[in-house]
C-alpha positions in Angstrom: 0.0 0.0 0.0 1.4 3.4 -1.0 1.9 6.0 1.7 2.0 9.7 0.7 3.0 12.9 2.4 -0.5 12.9 3.8 0.4 9.8 5.8 3.6 11.5 7.1 1.5 14.4 8.2 -1.0 12.0 10.0 2.0 10.4 11.7 3.3 13.7 12.9 -0.2 14.6 14.3 -0.4 11.2 16.1 3.0 11.6 17.7 2.2 15.1 18.9 -1.0 13.7 20.5 1.1 11.1 22.3 3.2 13.8 24.0 2.6 14.7 27.7 -0.5 16.7 28.3 -2.0 15.9 24.9 -4.5 13.2 24.1 -5.9 11.9 20.8 -9.1 10.5 22.4 -11.9 13.1 23.1 -14.8 12.1 25.2 -18.3 12.8 23.9 -21.3 13.8 26.0 -22.3 10.2 26.7 -18.8 9.5 28.1 -18.5 12.4 30.6 -19.1 10.0 33.4 -16.1 7.8 32.5 -13.3 7.4 35.0 -9.9 8.7 34.1 -8.7 5.2 33.6 -11.5 4.3 31.2 -10.9 7.5 29.3 -7.2 6.5 28.9 -8.1 3.0 27.8 -10.4 4.5 25.2 -7.7 6.9 24.1 -5.2 4.1 23.5 -7.6 1.8 21.7 -8.9 4.6 19.5 -5.4 5.3 18.3 -4.0 1.8 18.0 -7.2 0.5 16.2 -7.7 3.6 14.1 -8.0 3.6 10.3 -4.6 5.3 10.0 -2.9 2.3 11.4 -4.4 0.2 8.6 -4.7 -3.0 10.7 -1.0 -2.9 11.9 0.2 -5.8 9.7 3.6 -7.0 10.7 6.2 -4.9 8.9 3.8 -2.2 7.8 3.9 1.5 8.3 0.9 1.1 10.6 2.8 -1.2 12.9 5.7 1.2 13.0 3.3 4.1 13.8 1.8 2.0 16.6 5.3 1.4 18.0 6.0 5.1 18.0 2.7 5.8 19.8 3.4 3.2 22.4 6.9 4.7 22.9 5.4 8.1 23.4 2.9 6.9 26.0 5.6 5.1 28.0 7.6 8.3 28.0 4.5 10.3 29.0 4.0 8.0 31.9 7.6 8.3 33.1 8.6 4.8 32.2 12.1 4.3 30.9 12.1 3.2 27.2 14.9 0.8 26.2 14.2 0.8 22.5 14.4 3.5 19.9 11.7 6.0 18.9 10.1 3.5 16.6 11.1 0.4 18.6 13.7 -2.3 18.3 13.7 -3.4 14.7 14.3 -7.0 13.6 14.0 -8.9 10.3 11.9 -11.8 9.2 13.0 -13.7 6.1 10.0 -14.3 3.8 9.5 -17.3 1.6 10.1 -15.2 -1.5 13.5 -14.2 -0.1 12.6 -10.7 1.0 13.1 -9.5 4.6 10.1 -8.2 6.5 11.1 -5.6 9.1 9.1 -5.6 12.3 9.8 -4.2 15.8 9.3 -4.5 19.5 8.9 -1.7 22.0 10.7 -2.3 25.3 10.3 -0.2 28.5 11.6 -0.7 32.1 10.8 0.0 35.7 13.8 -0.6 38.0 13.1 -2.6 41.2 14.1 -1.4 44.6 15.2 -4.5 46.4 19.0 -5.0 46.2 18.7 -8.8 46.2 15.9 -8.9 43.5 16.2 -5.8 41.3 18.3 -7.7 38.8 15.5 -10.3 38.4 12.7 -9.5 36.0 9.0 -9.9 35.4 8.0 -9.4 31.8 4.6 -7.9 30.9 3.8 -8.2 27.2 1.1 -7.5 24.6 1.2 -8.0 20.9 0.9 -4.9 18.7 0.3 -6.3 15.2 -2.9 -7.6 13.5 -3.9 -8.7 10.0 -3.7 -5.4 8.2 -6.0 -4.8 5.3 -7.8 -6.9 2.7 -9.8 -6.4 -0.5 -13.3 -7.7 -1.2 -15.6 -7.4 -4.2 -19.1 -5.9 -3.6 -21.4 -5.5 -6.6 -18.4 -5.8 -8.9 -16.5 -3.1 -7.1 -13.3 -3.7 -5.1 -13.6 -2.5 -1.5 -10.7 -2.3 0.9 -11.5 -3.4 4.4 -9.4 -2.8 7.5 -8.9 -5.4 10.2 -8.7 -2.9 13.0 -8.2 -5.4 15.8 -9.7 -3.3 18.6 -9.9 -6.3 20.8 -7.2 -8.2 19.1 -5.0 -6.7 20.4 -5.4 -2.9 20.9 -7.2 -3.9 24.1 -4.1 -5.7 25.4 -1.8 -2.9 24.4 -4.0 -0.3 26.1 -4.1 -2.5 29.3 -0.3 -2.8 29.3 0.2 0.9 29.0 -2.2 1.7 31.9 -0.6 -1.1 33.9 2.8 0.5 33.3 1.4 3.8 34.6 0.0 2.2 37.7 3.2 0.3 38.5 5.4 3.4 37.8 3.2 5.5 40.2 3.8 2.8 42.9 7.3 1.8 41.9 8.6 2.3 45.5 6.9 -0.9 46.5 8.3 -3.0 43.7 11.1 -5.4 44.6 11.9 -6.9 41.2 12.4 -5.0 38.0 9.6 -5.0 35.4 10.1 -5.1 31.6 7.2 -4.1 29.3 7.3 -5.4 25.8 4.9 -4.6 23.0 5.6 -7.5 20.6 5.8 -6.9 16.8 5.0 -9.7 14.3 3.2 -11.8 16.9 0.9 -13.1 14.1 4.1 -14.2 12.3 4.7 -17.3 14.6 5.4 -15.0 17.6 8.5 -13.6 15.9 8.7 -10.6 18.2 8.7 -12.6 21.4 11.2 -15.1 19.9 13.5 -12.2 18.9 13.2 -10.7 22.4 14.2 -13.9 24.1 16.8 -15.1 21.7 18.5 -12.0 20.2 17.5 -8.8 22.0 17.5 -9.3 25.7 20.7 -10.7 27.2 19.5 -11.6 30.7 16.8 -14.1 29.8 18.1 -16.4 32.6 17.1 -13.6 35.1 13.4 -13.5 33.9 11.4 -15.1 36.7 8.0 -15.0 35.1 5.9 -13.4 32.3 2.4 -11.9 32.1 0.7 -11.9 28.7 -2.2 -9.6 27.8 -4.1 -10.5 24.7 -7.8 -9.9 23.8 -9.1 -8.4 27.0 -12.0 -6.3 25.8 -15.0 -8.6 25.8 -15.3 -9.2 29.6 -19.1 -9.7 29.3 -18.3 -13.2 28.1 -15.8 -14.0 30.9 -12.3 -13.2 32.1 -9.8 -16.1 32.1 -6.3 -16.9 33.3 -4.2 -19.7 31.7 -0.9 -20.8 33.3 -0.5 -24.2 31.6 -1.3 -25.6 35.0 1.7 -24.1 36.7 1.1 -24.7 40.4 2.8 -21.6 41.7 1.1 -19.2 39.2 -2.2 -20.9 40.0 -1.7 -20.5 43.7 -1.2 -16.8 43.3 -4.5 -16.5 41.5 -6.2 -18.5 44.3 -4.6 -16.3 47.0 -5.9 -13.2 45.4 -9.4 -14.7 45.4 -9.4 -14.3 49.1 -8.9 -10.5 48.8 -11.4 -7.9 47.8 -11.2 -7.7 44.0 -13.6 -6.0 41.5 -13.4 -9.1 39.3 -11.7 -12.5 39.4 -10.5 -14.6 36.4 -11.5 -18.2 35.9 -8.5 -20.4 35.9 -8.6 -22.6 32.8 -6.6 -25.6 31.8 -7.5 -25.1 28.2 -5.3 -22.5 26.4 -7.9 -19.9 25.1 -5.7 -18.8 22.3 -2.0 -19.3 21.3 -0.1 -16.1 22.0 3.3 -14.8 23.0 3.4 -16.7 26.3 4.2 -19.8 24.2 7.7 -18.4 23.4 8.4 -17.9 27.2 7.2 -21.5 28.0 9.7 -22.7 25.4 12.4 -21.0 27.5 11.2 -22.6 30.7 9.7 -19.3 32.0 6.5 -19.6 34.0 3.8 -17.4 32.4 0.2 -16.4 32.9 -2.1 -15.4 30.0 -4.9 -13.0 30.9 -7.7 -12.9 28.3 -11.4 -12.6 27.8 -11.2 -15.3 25.2 -12.3 -15.8 21.6 -15.2 -13.8 20.3 -17.3 -13.8 17.1 -15.7 -10.8 15.6 -12.2 -12.2 16.0 -10.0 -11.7 12.9 -12.9 -9.9 11.0 -13.5 -6.3 10.1 -16.1 -6.2 12.8 -13.5 -6.1 15.5 -13.9 -2.4 16.2 -14.2 -0.3 19.4 -17.9 -0.8 19.5 -17.6 -4.3 20.8 -15.4 -3.4 23.8 -16.6 -3.3 27.4 -14.4 -0.7 28.9 -15.9 -0.8 32.4 -15.1 -4.4 32.7 -11.6 -3.8 31.3 -11.0 -1.3 34.1 -12.0 -4.1 36.6 -9.7 -6.5 34.9 -6.9 -4.0 35.1 -7.3 -3.6 38.8 -7.0 -7.4 39.2 -4.0 -7.7 36.9 -2.2 -4.9 38.8 -2.7 -6.8 42.1 -1.4 -10.0 40.5 1.6 -8.2 39.0 2.5 -6.7 42.3 2.2 -10.1 44.0 4.4 -11.6 41.3 7.0 -8.8 41.4 7.3 -9.0 45.1 6.7 -12.7 45.8 8.8 -15.9 45.6 10.1 -17.0 42.2 7.5 -19.4 40.6 9.0 -22.8 39.7 8.8 -24.0 36.2 7.9 -27.7 36.0 7.8 -29.1 32.5 5.3 -31.8 33.6 2.9 -28.9 34.3 2.8 -27.8 30.7 -0.3 -29.4 29.3 -2.6 -28.4 26.5 -0.4 -25.6 25.1 -0.9 -24.2 21.6 -4.5 -24.8 20.9 -5.9 -26.4 24.0 -6.8 -30.0 23.4 -4.2 -31.5 21.0 -5.2 -31.3 17.4 -8.5 -29.6 18.2 -9.3 -26.6 16.1 -11.3 -23.8 17.8 -14.9 -23.7 16.6 -14.7 -20.3 15.0 -11.5 -21.2 13.1 -13.1 -24.1 11.2 -13.8 -23.4 7.5 -16.9 -25.6 7.8 -18.2 -25.5 11.4 -19.4 -28.6 13.1 -23.2 -29.0 12.9 -25.9 -30.6 15.1 -29.1 -31.8 13.4 -28.1 -29.9 10.3 -27.3 -26.6 11.9 -23.9 -25.1 12.8 -25.6 -22.6 15.2 -24.9 -23.8 18.8 -28.3 -22.5 19.8 -29.8 -25.4 18.0 -27.7 -27.9 20.0 -28.8 -26.1 23.2 -32.5 -26.1 22.3 -32.8 -29.5 20.7 -30.6 -31.5 23.0 -29.4 -29.7 26.1 -32.5 -27.9 27.3 -34.8 -30.7 26.0 -33.2 -33.5 28.0 -31.3 -31.8 30.9 -32.7 -32.5 34.4 -32.6 -29.7 36.9 -31.1 -31.3 40.1 -33.8 -31.7 42.7 -31.4 -30.7 45.5 -30.5 -27.6 43.6 -34.2 -26.7 43.4 -34.6 -27.3 47.1 -31.7 -25.0 47.9 -32.7 -22.4 45.3 -29.4 -22.8 43.4 -29.2 -21.3 39.9 -26.5 -19.9 37.6 -24.6 -20.3 34.4 -22.0 -23.1 33.8 -19.4 -22.6 31.1 -18.5 -26.0 29.5 -15.7 -26.7 27.1 -15.8 -29.8 24.9 -14.4 -31.3 21.7 -16.3 -32.7 18.7 -14.0 -35.4 17.3 -13.4 -36.1 13.6 -15.9 -38.9 14.1 -18.5 -36.5 15.3 -18.5 -37.8 18.9 -18.3 -35.5 21.9 -15.3 -35.9 24.2 -13.1 -34.1 26.7 -16.0 -32.3 28.5 -14.8 -29.9 31.2 -16.2 -27.1 33.2 -14.3 -23.8 32.7 -16.5 -21.7 34.9 -18.8 -23.4 37.4 -21.8 -22.2 39.2 -22.3 -25.0 41.8 -21.2 -28.7 41.9 -24.8 -29.8 41.4 -25.3 -27.7 38.3 -21.7 -28.4 37.0 -22.2 -32.1 37.2 -25.5 -32.0 35.3 -24.0 -29.7 32.6 -21.1 -32.2 32.1 -23.6 -35.1 32.0 -25.8 -33.7 29.4 -23.0 -32.5 27.1 -21.2 -35.9 27.5 -24.4 -37.7 26.4 -24.8 -35.7 23.2 -25.7 -37.6 20.0 -23.0 -37.4 17.3 -22.4 -34.2 15.3 -21.3 -33.7 11.8 -17.6 -32.8 12.3 -16.1 -29.5 11.3 -13.6 -29.1 8.4 -10.5 -27.1 7.8 -9.0 -26.8 4.4 -11.3 -29.6 3.2 -10.4 -32.2 5.8 -12.4 -33.3 8.8 -10.9 -32.0 12.1 -11.6 -32.2 15.8 -13.1 -28.9 17.0 -13.3 -27.3 20.4 -16.3 -25.4 21.6 -17.3 -23.5 24.8 -20.9 -23.0 25.7 -22.8 -21.4 28.6 -25.6 -23.6 30.0 -28.0 -21.6 32.1 -30.0 -23.0 35.1 -32.8 -20.6 36.1 -35.5 -20.9 38.8 -38.5 -18.7 38.0 -40.8 -19.5 40.9 -40.6 -21.8 43.9 -40.9 -25.4 42.7 -40.5 -24.5 39.0 -37.4 -24.3 36.9 -36.4 -23.2 33.4 -33.4 -23.2 31.2 -31.9 -20.5 29.0 -29.1 -20.3 26.5 -26.3 -18.1 25.5 -23.5 -18.8 23.0 -20.0 -18.2 24.2 
């Protein structure tokens, strides 16, 4: 795509807005009640996911402009920047022999404990997205932009505000904190690989990593994935005993492969915070309108508490035997939304049909739950095999053991599906569905449904 002097002017305007005391985002009348933090989150997403970034494809001018914006915000917040004005560039050799130039942005808060300040916690978020594409409508070619507001302008915005919070309270930090906005994450996590293998020389001193990716759709849940690391899980559980505005659901199923994978490859314990997959993922519909900023603010509060605990606590131990279900959850299972031909039940690929025709038709509301007035929503994850049979049924977010057990029972007993396909071949596919148990009146019960 050609970039003219108009783009250079746009870049200059954007950079000036990233300077201290200036902001690109301007609140409308409907947003006057926003907190300062929500206003800042909106400001970052509005810039990173803006049309002028053109989808931030790895190696593009838009990705470079995003790196310059992130650099400017780190400086505005008083966080030391370790990379150049437009990041730390690196090359990726393409199949055609050309070299694609991407970049990471690295920033730093120095810890105050003499014994621990040369140990590091890395907090990362991917910058890049899919870029642009061309489609034909009524015979006319139309360019569409994959803005990636949730994937992953939301994670970049959260990282920037987390940096501000930690910088404000740096006196309490024992370890040092490295912030890395990863470039070319969509290119096999090239930015995180480069950081660990070429850019940062003290990798052996990294004690843990926090990955922030797709955090804007909290209305569908908030999750933490550690690949079952006992120490990282224990920290999540310990925070559950404290007053928090929101708490993540610990999941043993990787919600989405992201830059934490490169850190696991180096034996570095990592936690991945995310709100999970969503229907607009990797489409032009992934715009600011789908983001839930109020829930993002609550997530940010929790992640800040977790980060402080990790920075100041004992070093988590990496146990290779704990690393299960990395890179796509259940081995060889393709996420439902990634199938070219989605799995179908009774001729329909809409999960609502499965819920209506099977789950809510044959599910039994536990009598003891009725007596105790127990109701709620259970998030169940399962796999539809290449043979169409349902397997690996697990509760990701429970409501009560009585309801959880019934949800697992009814999903496990499902009749066979027509399996999904990817690139013309049958594949095992992974789905997550909410099953709702609702009591309307004493002695009566009802079921509802919601697709996750």
